[in-house]
C-alpha positions in Angstrom: -43.4 1.3 -70.0 -45.0 -1.8 -71.6 -48.5 -1.1 -73.0 -51.2 -3.4 -71.5 -52.2 -4.1 -75.1 -48.9 -5.9 -75.5 -49.8 -8.2 -72.6 -53.2 -9.0 -74.2 -51.4 -9.7 -77.5 -49.0 -12.0 -75.7 -52.0 -14.1 -74.6 -53.5 -14.1 -78.1 -50.2 -15.4 -79.5 -50.5 -18.5 -77.3 -54.2 -18.9 -77.6 -54.1 -22.2 -79.5 -51.7 -23.7 -77.0 -53.9 -22.7 -74.1 -57.0 -24.2 -75.7 -55.1 -27.5 -76.2 -53.9 -27.6 -72.6 -57.4 -26.8 -71.3 -59.1 -29.4 -73.5 -56.5 -32.0 -72.5 -57.1 -31.3 -68.8 -60.8 -31.5 -69.6 -60.3 -35.0 -71.1 -58.2 -36.2 -68.2 -61.1 -35.4 -65.8 -59.0 -36.3 -62.7 -60.6 -36.2 -59.3 -59.2 -34.2 -56.4 -55.7 -35.3 -55.3 -55.5 -37.6 -58.3 -54.7 -34.9 -60.9 -51.2 -36.1 -61.7 -51.5 -35.6 -65.5 -53.1 -32.2 -65.2 -50.6 -30.9 -62.6 -47.7 -32.2 -64.6 -49.0 -30.6 -67.8 -49.3 -27.2 -66.2 -46.0 -27.5 -64.3 -44.2 -28.6 -67.4 -45.4 -25.7 -69.4 -44.3 -23.2 -66.7 -40.9 -24.9 -66.4 -40.4 -24.7 -70.1 -41.1 -20.9 -69.9 -38.3 -20.4 -67.3 -40.2 -20.7 -64.1 -38.6 -22.6 -61.2 -41.1 -25.3 -60.3 -41.5 -27.2 -57.0 -43.6 -30.3 -57.5 -45.5 -32.1 -54.7 -45.5 -28.8 -53.0 -46.2 -28.7 -49.3 -46.3 -32.4 -49.2 -49.4 -32.6 -51.5 -48.6 -34.9 -54.4 -50.5 -33.0 -57.1 -49.7 -29.5 -55.9 -47.0 -27.3 -57.3 -45.4 -23.9 -56.9 -43.8 -22.0 -59.8 -41.7 -18.9 -59.4 -40.2 -16.3 -61.7 -38.6 -13.1 -60.5 -38.4 -9.8 -62.4 -36.1 -6.8 -61.7 -36.9 -6.9 -58.0 -38.4 -9.3 -55.5 -41.4 -7.1 -54.7 -44.3 -7.0 -55.1 -45.2 -10.7 -55.1 -48.3 -11.6 -57.1 -49.7 -15.2 -56.9 -51.9 -16.8 -59.6 -53.9 -19.7 -58.3 -54.6 -22.7 -60.6 -57.3 -25.4 -60.1 -57.6 -28.6 -62.2 -59.8 -31.2 -60.3 -62.9 -32.6 -61.8 -66.2 -33.9 -60.3 -67.2 -37.5 -59.9 -69.3 -38.8 -62.8 -69.7 -35.3 -64.3 -66.1 -34.5 -65.2 -65.2 -30.8 -65.5 -68.7 -29.6 -64.7 -67.2 -26.7 -62.7 -64.7 -25.8 -65.4 -61.5 -26.1 -63.4 -59.7 -27.0 -66.7 -60.3 -23.3 -67.5 -59.3 -22.1 -64.1 -55.9 -23.8 -64.2 -55.1 -23.0 -67.8 -56.1 -19.3 -67.4 -53.5 -19.0 -64.7 -51.0 -20.7 -67.0 -51.9 -18.3 -69.8 -51.5 -15.2 -67.7 -48.1 -16.5 -66.3 -46.7 -17.3 -69.8 -47.8 -13.9 -71.1 -46.3 -12.0 -68.2 -43.1 -14.1 -68.3 -42.2 -12.4 -71.5 -42.2 -8.9 -69.9 -41.1 -9.8 -66.3 -37.4 -9.0 -66.9 -38.5 -5.4 -67.4 -40.9 -5.3 -64.4 -40.3 -5.2 -60.7 -41.7 -8.1 -58.7 -42.1 -11.9 -58.4 -44.8 -13.9 -60.1 -45.9 -17.1 -58.4 -48.3 -19.8 -59.7 -49.7 -22.2 -57.1 -51.2 -25.4 -58.4 -54.0 -26.1 -55.9 -55.7 -29.5 -56.2 -58.9 -30.9 -54.9 -61.0 -27.6 -54.6 -64.1 -29.7 -54.7 -63.2 -31.7 -51.6 -60.1 -31.3 -49.5 -59.1 -28.0 -51.0 -55.3 -27.6 -51.0 -55.6 -23.8 -50.5 -56.9 -24.6 -46.9 -53.6 -26.2 -46.1 -51.5 -23.7 -47.9 -53.2 -20.8 -46.1 -53.1 -22.5 -42.7 -49.4 -23.4 -42.9 -48.3 -19.9 -44.0 -47.4 -20.6 -47.6 -48.9 -17.2 -48.7 -46.7 -15.3 -46.3 -45.0 -12.5 -48.2 -47.6 -12.6 -51.1 -49.0 -9.2 -51.8 -52.0 -10.3 -53.8 -53.6 -13.6 -54.8 -55.6 -13.8 -58.1 -57.7 -16.4 -59.9 -60.6 -16.6 -62.2 -63.5 -19.1 -62.6 -65.8 -19.7 -65.5 -69.5 -19.2 -64.9 -72.8 -18.4 -66.5 -72.2 -14.7 -66.2 -69.2 -12.4 -65.8 -69.1 -11.1 -62.3 -66.3 -9.0 -60.7 -66.8 -10.6 -57.2 -69.3 -12.9 -55.8 -69.8 -13.9 -52.2 -69.3 -17.5 -51.0 -70.2 -19.2 -47.8 -68.1 -20.6 -45.0 -68.6 -24.4 -44.8 -68.0 -27.3 -42.5 -68.2 -30.9 -43.7 -69.7 -33.0 -40.8 -70.0 -36.8 -40.6 -72.2 -38.4 -37.9 -71.5 -42.0 -37.2 -73.9 -43.9 -35.1 -73.1 -47.3 -33.5 -76.1 -49.4 -32.6 -76.6 -53.1 -31.9 -77.5 -55.8 -34.4 -80.5 -58.1 -33.9 -83.0 -60.0 -36.0 -85.4 -57.4 -37.2 -88.4 -59.7 -37.0 -87.6 -62.3 -34.3 -86.1 -60.2 -31.6 -85.9 -56.5 -32.6 -86.2 -55.5 -28.9 -82.6 -56.6 -28.4 -81.3 -54.2 -31.1 -80.4 -50.6 -31.2 -81.3 -49.1 -34.6 -78.4 -46.8 -35.8 -80.4 -45.9 -38.9 -83.2 -44.6 -36.8 -80.7 -42.2 -35.2 -79.7 -41.0 -38.7 -83.3 -40.4 -39.7 -84.0 -38.6 -36.4 -81.0 -36.4 -37.1 -82.4 -35.4 -40.5 -85.8 -34.7 -39.0 -84.3 -32.6 -36.2 -82.2 -30.6 -38.7 -85.3 -30.0 -40.8 -87.0 -28.6 -37.7 -84.0 -26.4 -37.0 -84.0 -24.7 -40.4 -86.9 -22.3 -39.5 -84.8 -20.8 -36.7 -81.6 -20.1 -38.7 -80.6 -16.9 -40.4 -81.1 -16.3 -44.1 -78.3 -17.7 -46.2 -77.7 -20.9 -44.1 -77.6 -24.1 -46.2 -77.6 -27.6 -44.7 -77.6 -30.6 -47.1 -76.7 -34.2 -46.4 -76.7 -37.8 -47.5 -77.0 -41.1 -45.7 -73.7 -42.8 -46.6 -74.2 -45.9 -44.5 -77.7 -47.3 -43.7 -77.5 -50.9 -42.7 -76.7 -54.3 -44.3 -80.1 -56.0 -44.8 -83.7 -55.3 -44.0 -83.9 -58.3 -41.6 -81.0 -57.0 -39.5 -81.5 -54.1 -37.1 -78.9 -51.6 -38.5 -75.8 -51.8 -36.3 -74.0 -49.0 -38.0 -75.3 -45.9 -39.9 -73.7 -42.7 -40.9 -74.7 -39.4 -42.6 -72.6 -36.6 -44.1 -73.7 -33.0 -44.2 -72.3 -29.8 -45.6 -73.3 -26.9 -43.3 -72.8 -23.4 -44.7 -73.3 -19.9 -43.5 -72.3 -16.4 -44.6 -69.6 -16.0 -42.0 -67.3 -18.4 -40.1 -68.5 -16.8 -36.8 -72.2 -17.6 -37.4 -71.3 -21.0 -39.0 -69.7 -22.1 -35.7 -73.0 -21.4 -34.0 -75.0 -23.3 -36.6 -72.7 -26.3 -36.4 -73.1 -26.6 -32.7 -76.9 -26.7 -33.2 -76.6 -29.3 -35.9 -74.3 -31.4 -33.8 -76.9 -31.2 -31.0 -79.5 -32.6 -33.4 -77.3 -35.7 -33.8 -76.7 -35.8 -30.0 -80.4 -35.8 -29.4 -80.9 -38.6 -31.9 -78.3 -40.7 -30.2 -79.9 -40.1 -26.8 -83.3 -41.0 -28.1 -82.2 -44.3 -29.8 -79.4 -45.4 -27.4 -76.9 -45.4 -30.2 -73.4 -44.1 -29.7 -72.4 -41.0 -31.7 -69.0 -40.1 -33.2 -68.7 -36.7 -34.9 -65.9 -35.9 -37.4 -65.1 -33.7 -40.3 -64.8 -35.6 -43.5 -63.3 -32.7 -45.5 -61.5 -29.5 -44.7 -63.4 -26.5 -43.6 -63.8 -23.5 -45.9 -64.0 -19.8 -44.8 -66.1 -17.2 -46.5 -64.6 -15.3 -49.4 -63.4 -11.8 -48.5 -63.0 -9.9 -51.8 -60.4 -7.2 -51.7 -62.1 -4.0 -52.9 -59.0 -2.5 -54.5 -58.4 -5.7 -56.5 -62.1 -5.7 -57.4 -61.8 -2.2 -58.8 -58.8 -3.2 -60.9 -60.7 -6.3 -62.2 -63.7 -4.1 -63.1 -61.4 -1.6 -65.0 -59.7 -4.4 -66.9 -63.0 -6.1 -67.8 -64.1 -2.8 -69.3 -60.8 -2.5 -71.2 -61.4 -6.0 -72.6 -65.0 -5.1 -73.6 -66.4 -7.8 -71.3 -69.8 -6.9 -70.0 -70.3 -7.8 -66.3 -73.3 -8.0 -64.0 -73.8 -7.2 -60.3 -73.1 -10.2 -58.0 -76.0 -12.3 -56.9 -76.1 -14.1 -53.6 -73.5 -16.8 -53.6 -74.4 -20.0 -51.8 -71.5 -22.2 -52.8 -68.2 -22.4 -50.9 -64.5 -22.0 -52.0 -61.2 -22.8 -50.5 -60.1 -19.5 -52.0 -62.1 -18.1 -49.0 -59.3 -19.3 -46.7 -56.7 -17.6 -48.9 -58.7 -14.4 -48.7 -58.4 -14.4 -44.9 -54.6 -14.1 -45.1 -53.8 -12.1 -48.2 -55.7 -9.6 -50.5 -57.6 -11.8 -52.9 -60.0 -11.8 -55.9 -62.1 -14.5 -57.5 -64.1 -13.1 -60.5 -66.2 -15.2 -62.8 -66.0 -15.1 -66.6 -69.0 -16.0 -68.7 -69.0 -19.1 -70.9 -71.8 -17.6 -72.9 -75.1 -19.1 -74.1 -76.9 -21.2 -73.1 -75.4 -20.0 -69.8 -75.4 -23.3 -67.9 -74.9 -23.4 -64.2 -72.1 -25.2 -62.4 -72.1 -28.9 -61.6 -74.3 -29.9 -64.5 -73.5 -32.0 -67.6 -74.3 -28.9 -69.7 -71.5 -27.0 -68.0 -69.1 -29.9 -68.4 -69.8 -29.9 -72.1 -69.4 -26.1 -72.6 -66.1 -26.1 -70.6 -64.4 -27.6 -73.7 -66.4 -25.7 -76.3 -65.9 -22.3 -78.1 -67.7 -20.7 -75.2 -65.4 -22.2 -72.7 -62.4 -21.3 -74.8 -63.6 -17.7 -74.9 -63.9 -17.7 -71.1 -60.4 -19.1 -70.9 -58.7 -16.5 -73.1 -60.6 -13.6 -71.5 -59.7 -14.9 -68.0 -56.0 -15.2 -68.9 -56.0 -11.6 -70.2 -57.8 -10.4 -67.1 -55.4 -12.1 -64.7 -52.4 -10.9 -66.7 -53.7 -7.3 -66.8 -54.5 -7.2 -63.1 -51.1 -8.6 -62.1 -49.5 -6.1 -64.5 -51.3 -3.2 -62.7 -49.8 -4.4 -59.4 -46.3 -4.8 -60.8 -46.2 -1.4 -62.4 -47.9 0.7 -59.6 -46.6 0.2 -56.1 -49.3 2.5 -54.8 -52.0 0.0 -55.8 -50.2 -2.7 -53.8 -50.1 -0.5 -50.7 -53.8 0.4 -51.2 -54.8 -3.2 -51.5 -52.9 -4.1 -48.3 -54.5 -1.2 -46.5 -58.0 -2.3 -47.6 -57.2 -5.8 -46.5 -56.2 -4.7 -43.0 -59.2 -2.4 -42.7 -61.6 -5.2 -43.6 -60.2 -7.7 -41.2 
């Protein structure tokens, strides 16, 4: 049997290549569904290593699926890659590391896969920050037959598994009636007033919601000029809760806030979702145990998970297949996500360390599943039990 240390060594041997790829994706800083250079760089490296690659996978231009089979078809282990950046901040969530860690694990495992039973998949999943591709892939059955889905994410601290919130992205559009704001305001219907009333009603609602709910919004359309009664106004909100079940209840209350504002002002309301909905992350406890054991083997100190108030499209994947989403520390000064400081460290020695550790962790965990069928069965049983 191949020693796990050989897998770690295989990652170390391609360390410089992985850093170059990660830093290149960092420099591209492509927004969601525009990651053409990033996706092609990752797909090209996988293809060169012998993977069969489907580009524009599932009809998504910057998605891909790479496949390499070992001695047998089963088990099927999927590594998930992300590579989208944030507006203005660039890779302030470190997705250059996420995508390249999946690549590194895949390239290392490819060396040994002819001796192992199973199939290794790498899914390139764009636009996690907005219209996450994993939502579509999970919804349309593209993870059918996958035994486990693995990914890592850089963060301030190394954490085996952190919770995430279910989320809906709501837009409220109010249609009013324009009028001269000084001469004849009585003839107008102020759509902006409806937006402001919606915000005030939501703020009054917060007191009566369970702990862990997060509602945050912006006014994305507020009128044309101060001397015109705003004819159109719109607001966008992210509404989050610990579970999809409770989120659905919260969303109905938030929509009622907008309905009340429309009724009060006489504006007409249209409600829509401006991005895909994310489900809460359901971490598979067997995969979490493997990740913890492999972190210890790597000498990586990890801390207990804190409350997670962000949202992930990996949550949708975790509803259909055993999944894990650990975080790997980028080290001091331990910046938080979506900051300029995190964008800077994502292409620094701290980010590079997170990348190589993450690639080794993914490779080791996939190796465990390929070499021990009992672990696959145990993970599947835990998934069914936790549904």
